[in-house]
C-alpha positions in Angstrom: -170.2 -35.2 19.5 -168.0 -32.6 20.9 -168.5 -31.5 24.4 -166.8 -28.8 26.4 -166.2 -28.4 30.1 -167.8 -25.3 31.6 -164.6 -24.2 33.1 -162.6 -22.1 30.6 -159.0 -22.8 31.7 -157.0 -21.9 28.7 -154.4 -19.7 30.4 -152.3 -16.7 29.7 -149.0 -16.3 31.6 -149.8 -16.5 35.3 -148.1 -13.3 36.2 -150.2 -11.5 33.6 -153.4 -13.0 35.0 -152.5 -11.9 38.5 -151.8 -8.4 37.4 -155.0 -8.4 35.4 -157.0 -9.3 38.5 -155.4 -6.6 40.5 -156.0 -4.0 37.8 -159.7 -4.9 37.5 -160.0 -4.7 41.3 -158.4 -1.3 41.2 -160.6 -0.1 38.4 -163.7 -1.4 40.3 -162.7 0.3 43.5 -162.1 3.6 41.6 -165.5 3.3 39.9 -167.4 2.5 43.1 -165.7 5.5 44.7 -167.0 7.7 41.9 -163.5 8.3 40.4 -164.7 7.4 36.9 -161.7 9.1 35.2 -159.3 6.8 37.1 -161.3 3.7 36.4 -161.5 4.6 32.7 -157.7 5.2 32.6 -156.9 1.9 34.3 -159.2 -0.1 32.1 -158.2 1.6 28.9 -154.5 0.9 29.6 -155.2 -2.7 30.5 -157.5 -3.2 27.5 -155.0 -1.8 25.0 -152.5 -4.1 26.5 -154.7 -7.1 25.6 -156.4 -7.9 28.8 -159.8 -9.5 28.0 -161.6 -8.6 31.2 -160.6 -5.0 30.9 -161.8 -5.0 27.3 -165.2 -6.4 28.3 -165.6 -3.9 31.2 -164.8 -1.0 28.9 -167.5 -2.2 26.5 -170.0 -2.3 29.3 -169.1 1.2 30.5 -169.6 2.6 27.0 -172.8 0.6 26.3 -174.4 1.6 29.6 -173.0 5.1 29.8 -171.5 4.4 33.2 -169.0 7.1 34.2 -168.5 8.0 30.5 -170.7 9.3 27.7 -172.7 6.5 26.1 -170.9 5.5 23.0 -172.1 2.4 21.1 -169.3 2.6 18.6 -166.7 2.3 21.3 -168.7 -0.4 23.1 -168.8 -2.4 19.8 -165.0 -1.9 19.4 -164.2 -3.4 22.8 -166.8 -6.2 22.7 -165.4 -7.3 19.3 -161.9 -7.3 20.7 -163.1 -9.4 23.6 -164.5 -12.2 21.5 -162.1 -12.3 18.6 -159.4 -13.9 20.7 -160.3 -17.7 20.7 -158.4 -18.2 24.0 -160.1 -15.2 25.8 -161.7 -16.2 29.0 -164.3 -13.5 28.3 -165.0 -14.6 24.8 -168.6 -15.8 25.5 -169.5 -12.6 27.2 -168.1 -10.6 24.3 -170.1 -12.7 21.8 -173.4 -12.2 23.7 -172.8 -8.5 24.1 -171.9 -8.0 20.4 -174.9 -10.1 19.4 -177.1 -7.7 21.3 -175.6 -4.8 19.5 -176.2 -6.4 16.1 -179.7 -7.4 17.1 -180.6 -3.9 18.2 -178.5 -2.0 15.7 -176.4 -0.2 18.3 -173.0 1.0 17.0 -173.2 -1.5 14.1 -175.9 -2.0 11.4 -178.8 -4.1 12.6 -178.2 -7.7 11.5 -180.4 -10.4 13.0 -178.5 -13.2 11.4 -175.1 -12.1 12.7 -176.7 -11.7 16.1 -178.2 -15.2 15.8 -174.8 -16.7 15.0 -173.1 -15.0 17.9 -175.8 -16.0 20.4 -175.7 -19.6 19.1 -171.9 -19.9 19.3 -171.8 -18.3 22.7 -174.5 -20.5 24.1 -173.3 -23.9 22.9 -169.6 -23.5 21.8 -170.3 -25.5 18.6 -172.6 -28.2 20.1 -176.2 -27.7 18.8 -177.6 -30.1 21.4 -176.6 -28.2 24.5 -179.6 -26.9 26.3 -179.5 -23.2 27.2 -181.8 -20.5 28.5 -181.2 -17.3 26.7 -182.1 -15.3 29.8 -179.3 -17.0 31.7 -176.6 -16.1 29.3 -174.0 -13.6 30.6 -175.9 -10.3 30.0 -176.7 -9.2 33.5 -174.3 -6.2 33.3 -175.8 -4.9 30.1 -178.5 -2.3 30.0 -180.2 -3.5 26.8 -181.8 -6.8 25.8 -182.8 -8.3 22.4 -186.5 -8.6 21.5 -186.5 -12.2 20.1 -190.1 -12.0 18.9 -189.0 -9.1 16.6 -186.2 -11.0 15.0 -188.3 -14.2 14.7 -190.9 -12.4 12.6 -188.1 -11.2 10.3 -186.6 -14.8 10.1 -189.9 -16.2 9.1 -190.4 -13.8 6.3 -186.8 -13.9 5.0 -186.7 -17.7 5.2 -189.6 -18.0 2.8 -187.6 -15.8 0.4 -184.7 -18.2 0.5 -182.4 -16.2 2.8 -180.2 -19.1 4.0 -179.1 -17.3 7.1 -182.6 -16.6 8.2 -183.5 -20.2 7.5 -180.8 -21.4 9.8 -181.9 -19.1 12.6 -185.5 -20.1 12.1 -184.4 -23.8 12.5 -182.6 -22.8 15.7 -185.8 -21.1 17.0 -187.8 -24.2 16.3 -185.1 -26.5 17.9 -184.7 -24.4 21.1 -188.3 -23.2 21.4 -187.3 -19.5 21.3 -190.6 -17.6 21.4 -192.1 -20.4 19.3 -193.2 -24.0 19.9 -190.5 -26.6 19.4 -191.0 -28.5 16.2 -188.4 -31.1 15.1 -189.9 -31.5 11.6 -189.6 -27.8 11.0 -186.0 -27.9 12.3 -185.0 -30.4 9.7 -187.0 -28.7 6.9 -185.2 -25.4 7.4 -181.8 -26.9 8.0 -182.0 -28.9 4.8 -183.1 -25.9 2.8 -180.4 -23.7 4.1 -177.7 -26.4 3.8 -178.5 -26.9 0.2 -178.2 -23.2 -0.3 -174.7 -23.5 1.0 -175.1 -22.1 4.6 -172.2 -23.7 6.6 -173.9 -23.4 9.9 -176.9 -25.4 8.6 -174.6 -27.9 7.0 -172.8 -28.3 10.3 -175.9 -28.7 12.4 -177.5 -31.0 9.8 -174.4 -33.2 10.1 -175.0 -33.4 13.8 -178.6 -34.4 13.2 -177.5 -37.3 11.0 -174.8 -38.3 13.5 -177.2 -38.4 16.4 -180.3 -39.6 14.4 -182.4 -36.7 15.5 -185.3 -36.1 13.2 -183.5 -38.0 10.4 -182.2 -41.6 10.1 -178.9 -42.0 11.8 -176.1 -42.0 9.1 -172.4 -41.5 9.7 -171.9 -41.2 5.9 -174.4 -38.3 5.6 -172.9 -36.7 8.7 -169.4 -36.8 7.2 -170.8 -35.5 3.9 -172.3 -32.4 5.5 -169.3 -31.9 7.8 -167.1 -31.8 4.7 -169.3 -29.3 2.9 -169.1 -26.9 5.9 -165.4 -27.6 6.3 -164.7 -26.6 2.7 -166.1 -23.2 3.6 -163.6 -22.8 6.5 -166.2 -23.6 9.2 -163.7 -24.5 11.9 -166.0 -26.7 14.0 -166.9 -28.8 11.0 -163.2 -29.1 10.1 -162.6 -30.4 13.6 -165.3 -33.0 13.4 -164.3 -34.1 9.9 -160.7 -34.5 11.2 -162.1 -36.7 14.1 -164.1 -38.7 11.6 -161.1 -39.4 9.4 -159.0 -40.4 12.5 -161.7 -42.9 13.6 -162.8 -44.0 10.1 -166.4 -43.2 10.8 -168.5 -42.3 7.8 -165.3 -41.9 5.8 -162.2 -44.2 5.1 -159.8 -44.1 8.0 -156.9 -41.7 7.3 -154.5 -40.2 9.8 -153.1 -37.9 7.1 -156.5 -36.4 6.4 -157.3 -36.2 10.1 -154.2 -34.2 10.6 -155.0 -32.0 7.6 -158.5 -31.0 8.8 -157.5 -30.7 12.5 -154.6 -28.4 11.5 -156.9 -26.3 9.3 -159.3 -26.0 12.3 -156.5 -25.0 14.6 -155.2 -22.4 12.2 -158.8 -21.0 12.1 -158.8 -20.7 15.9 -160.7 -23.8 17.1 -159.3 -24.6 20.5 -161.0 -28.0 20.5 -159.1 -29.1 17.4 -155.9 -28.6 19.4 -157.3 -30.6 22.2 -158.3 -33.4 19.9 -154.8 -33.3 18.3 -153.2 -33.9 21.7 -155.8 -36.5 22.8 -155.2 -38.5 19.7 -151.4 -38.3 20.1 -150.8 -37.0 16.5 -147.4 -35.7 17.3 -145.8 -32.3 17.5 -147.7 -29.1 16.6 -146.0 -25.8 16.3 -148.3 -23.8 18.6 -147.4 -22.2 21.9 -150.5 -23.6 23.6 -149.7 -27.1 22.4 -146.7 -27.7 24.6 -146.5 -31.3 25.7 -147.6 -34.6 24.3 -150.2 -37.0 25.5 -150.4 -40.7 24.6 -151.4 -44.0 26.2 -152.5 -42.3 29.4 -149.2 -40.5 29.9 -148.6 -36.8 29.6 -145.0 -35.6 28.9 -144.4 -32.0 29.7 -142.3 -29.6 27.5 -138.6 -30.4 27.5 -139.2 -33.6 29.4 -139.6 -31.8 32.7 -142.0 -34.4 34.0 -144.2 -37.3 33.1 -147.6 -37.9 34.7 -150.2 -40.7 34.2 -153.8 -39.6 33.9 -156.6 -42.0 34.6 -159.0 -40.8 31.9 -162.8 -41.2 31.7 -162.6 -43.4 28.6 -164.7 -43.1 25.5 -163.6 -43.4 21.9 -162.0 -40.6 19.8 -165.2 -40.3 17.8 -167.5 -40.0 20.8 -165.6 -39.5 24.0 -167.8 -39.4 27.1 -166.2 -36.1 27.8 -163.3 -34.0 26.5 -160.4 -35.2 28.6 -157.8 -32.5 27.5 -159.1 -29.3 29.0 -155.9 -27.4 28.7 -152.3 -27.9 27.8 -150.2 -24.7 28.0 -146.7 -23.5 28.2 -145.1 -20.1 28.0 -141.4 -20.4 26.9 -140.7 -16.8 28.1 -141.6 -17.4 31.7 -141.2 -21.1 31.9 -144.7 -21.5 33.4 -146.9 -24.3 32.1 -150.0 -26.3 33.1 -152.0 -29.3 32.0 -155.5 -30.0 33.2 -157.4 -33.1 32.3 -160.4 -35.0 33.7 -159.8 -37.9 36.0 -161.8 -41.2 36.0 -164.6 -39.5 37.9 -165.2 -36.8 35.3 -163.6 -34.2 37.5 -160.3 -32.4 37.1 -156.7 -33.4 37.7 -154.0 -30.9 36.9 -150.4 -29.8 37.3 -149.2 -26.2 37.3 -145.4 -25.7 37.2 -142.7 -23.1 36.7 -139.5 -21.6 38.0 -139.6 -20.7 41.7 -138.2 -17.3 40.7 -141.6 -16.3 39.2 -142.6 -15.4 42.8 -139.5 -13.3 43.5 -140.4 -9.9 44.8 -144.1 -10.7 45.3 -145.0 -10.4 49.0 -143.0 -11.7 52.0 -144.8 -15.0 52.7 -142.9 -18.3 52.5 -142.1 -19.3 48.9 -144.6 -22.1 48.5 -147.4 -20.0 50.1 -146.5 -17.1 47.8 -146.5 -19.3 44.7 -150.0 -20.6 45.5 -151.5 -17.2 46.5 -150.1 -15.3 43.5 -149.8 -17.9 40.8 -152.8 -20.1 41.4 -155.4 -18.2 43.4 -155.0 -15.1 41.1 -155.8 -17.4 38.2 -158.7 -19.1 39.9 -160.3 -15.8 40.9 -160.0 -14.5 37.4 -162.1 -17.5 36.2 -164.3 -18.0 39.3 -164.5 -14.9 41.5 -166.8 -16.8 44.0 -164.1 -19.2 44.9 -163.7 -19.6 48.7 -160.4 -20.7 50.4 -161.2 -23.4 53.0 -157.7 -24.6 53.9 -154.3 -23.0 53.5 -151.4 -24.3 55.5 -147.9 -26.0 55.5 -147.7 -29.8 55.5 -145.2 -32.6 54.7 -145.9 -34.4 51.5 -143.9 -37.4 50.3 -141.0 -36.4 52.6 -141.0 -32.8 51.3 -142.0 -29.5 52.7 -145.2 -28.6 51.0 -148.2 -26.2 51.1 -151.7 -27.5 51.0 -154.9 -25.7 50.1 -158.6 -26.4 49.5 -161.0 -24.2 47.7 -164.7 -24.4 47.0 -166.5 -23.0 44.0 -170.2 -22.9 44.0 -171.5 -24.2 40.7 -168.0 -24.8 39.6 -168.0 -28.5 38.8 -167.4 -29.8 35.4 -170.4 -32.1 35.4 -173.9 -30.9 35.2 -177.3 -32.4 35.9 -179.9 -31.8 33.2 -183.4 -31.0 34.4 -185.8 -32.2 31.7 -188.7 -30.1 33.2 -187.0 -26.8 33.1 -184.6 -27.5 30.2 -181.7 -26.2 32.1 -178.4 -27.6 33.4 -177.4 -27.3 37.0 -173.7 -27.4 37.7 -172.6 -29.2 40.8 -170.4 -27.5 43.4 -166.7 -28.1 43.2 -164.1 -28.6 45.9 -160.5 -28.7 44.7 -157.4 -29.7 46.7 -153.9 -28.4 46.0 -150.4 -29.4 47.1 -147.4 -27.1 46.3 -143.8 -28.4 46.5 -140.4 -27.6 45.1 -138.1 -29.8 43.1 -134.8 -28.2 42.2 -135.4 -24.7 40.6 -139.1 -25.5 39.8 -142.3 -25.3 41.8 -145.1 -27.8 41.1 -148.8 -27.5 42.1 -150.9 -30.6 41.9 -154.7 -30.2 41.8 -157.6 -32.6 42.2 -161.3 -31.8 42.0 -163.9 -33.7 43.9 -167.7 -33.3 44.0 -169.7 -32.0 46.9 -172.7 -33.7 45.4 -172.6 -36.7 43.0 -174.4 -36.6 39.6 -174.7 -39.6 37.3 -173.3 -41.8 40.0 -169.9 -40.5 39.1 -167.4 -38.8 41.3 -166.3 -39.4 44.9 -168.1 -37.3 47.4 -165.7 -35.9 50.0 -166.2 -33.7 53.1 -164.4 -30.5 52.3 -162.9 -30.6 55.9 -161.5 -34.1 55.3 -158.1 -33.2 54.0 -156.9 -36.8 54.2 -159.2 -37.6 51.3 -157.7 -35.0 49.1 -154.2 -35.9 50.2 -154.9 -39.5 49.3 -156.0 -38.5 45.8 -153.1 -36.1 45.2 -150.6 -38.7 46.6 -151.8 -41.3 44.2 -151.4 -38.8 41.3 -147.9 -37.8 42.5 -146.9 -41.5 42.6 -147.4 -41.7 38.8 -145.1 -38.8 38.1 -141.5 -39.0 36.9 -139.3 -36.0 37.2 -136.5 -36.1 34.6 -135.1 -32.6 35.1 -134.7 -30.5 38.3 
């Protein structure tokens, strides 16, 4: 079963992210001041330059007619641009918005099945068993909503007429209880009918059902069979799971060669999790910018051997890891900035951000380490979690070096979630993250650890955010595992 952390931390270059945050703030200030022409100009320039937040905000403006003439075609253009990039931090928002346009026939022909696919992918990122509440999906900024009872009636009629897409969407409605009573028997009925008609979504979800034994007898062989059928149709999530199956020899004969084949296919089709599995399994080099270092036997080796670090992982097998340890492994050869973020043994995050000290040249007049944290790290964090609050920010000695320490708190920003069986929702715990910034030679390193304000599943160490010594102990232990081979 694939799982995915809530935090989307696949990064662009840090300087670009800092600029992006500034431009969005400038556009927002102009908009709130009633200077719509300036806001539109800033967002358009940023969006055409590839900035995902600007693309999404432009789509919202055109959809809602805020400061511009309402234009559904332009809204669709920018929402599509937002979600087409698999590494976009706004991809889910773009998928939901585009799904609404397809559902309501705004700027694109009405297509309930396309809307269903987009909603489903946005809500669960390829995991059919994630519980979600449609009303809590990121649509608060949008002036229109989909009427799910309307599409359900169409799905029911079209499914009886052997429309495989409608059959899949009807199965989803029965599985999730979307304007209809949950019915596991009907879920399997419609998935099987659609899968036999060749619908790759249904084949993929049916494989999950066999893998988990939900509504059908548990069978790894049947799961692998249906994963393969979907994978052969270029369904990237199925290609990833088939690659994992071959790596572990579950449901199919063990074959690293076939594992690499299918994971590579998935990566080429834009599945970020395939790249993460590739690194987690230690399958060697992969010629992709975001696949920078190597990870094997609990040791991460950064690009060009800049450093090694030992990660205490949460465990689990390659076939069914308890959580997805490799959250992000990224390096930009042009700037020299890189980062790797993985989960520690508590199911929280440990990370290293690194790059040349010169990246902060000309940015502000604060001391170098403070500047690096403010501009390189906080700009990034605020782009992902605008509700982040800085609790500590001061100089300190660390392992005999001058260093800068910081602590931030993000409400609902933890990677673990508590499932409420009564409401069918997941509640994210609050997150507190400690940072230490130091310099070695020409490079700056930022170590990060995450702790839990509240403890779910009896995992995670609960720290007082004001108790810096607890963070320092965690970061010091992590630093002690690091080897720096190049200054």
